[in-house]
C-alpha positions in Angstrom: 146.1 15.3 8.5 146.9 11.9 10.0 144.8 10.5 12.8 146.9 11.2 16.0 147.6 14.8 14.5 143.8 15.4 14.3 143.2 14.3 17.7 146.0 16.5 19.1 144.6 19.5 17.2 141.0 18.8 18.6 142.5 18.6 22.1 144.4 21.8 21.9 141.3 23.6 20.5 139.1 22.3 23.1 141.5 23.2 25.7 141.9 26.6 24.3 138.1 27.1 24.0 137.3 25.9 27.6 140.0 28.2 28.8 138.5 31.3 27.0 135.0 30.2 28.3 136.2 29.9 31.9 138.2 33.1 32.0 134.9 35.1 30.9 132.4 33.2 33.0 132.7 35.7 35.7 131.6 38.5 33.3 128.9 36.6 31.8 127.5 35.6 35.4 127.6 39.4 36.5 125.6 40.5 33.2 123.0 37.6 34.0 122.7 38.9 37.7 122.4 42.4 36.7 120.0 41.8 34.2 117.8 39.8 36.7 118.1 42.7 39.2 117.1 45.1 36.4 114.2 43.0 35.6 113.1 43.2 39.3 113.7 47.1 39.3 111.3 47.3 36.2 108.8 45.0 37.8 108.8 47.2 41.0 108.7 50.4 39.0 105.8 49.1 36.9 103.8 48.0 40.0 104.2 51.5 41.4 103.6 53.6 38.2 100.8 51.2 36.5 97.9 52.6 38.3 98.8 56.1 36.4 99.0 54.4 33.1 102.8 54.4 32.9 104.7 51.1 32.5 107.6 49.8 30.6 107.5 46.4 28.9 109.6 43.8 30.6 111.5 42.0 27.8 115.2 40.8 27.1 116.2 44.3 25.7 115.0 46.4 28.6 116.5 43.9 31.2 119.9 43.9 29.3 119.8 47.8 29.2 119.1 47.8 33.0 121.9 45.0 33.5 124.4 46.8 31.5 124.0 50.3 32.4 122.5 50.0 35.9 120.6 53.0 37.3 121.4 55.3 34.4 120.0 52.9 31.9 116.8 52.4 34.2 116.4 56.3 34.2 116.9 56.3 30.4 114.3 53.8 29.8 111.9 55.8 31.7 112.9 59.2 30.1 112.4 57.4 26.7 109.0 56.2 27.5 108.1 59.8 28.5 109.3 61.2 25.3 107.8 58.4 23.0 
């Protein structure tokens, strides 16, 4: 590939990559916000239930479960903790 052709190819690839990133940034932002709210919900639940010896670890996996699934994911985590 020649110099100008290589530069044109890189510009096209960069433009397409940036376009895909910008079109999905709303979804990424929503997952991040929901995961933060999931973490806060787990924190509050742990504060309430820790005197009874019942708590769920707050880590990336549990926050993402709460972020992706919302309240059903939150309830599922607590039910799994009861079973296991």
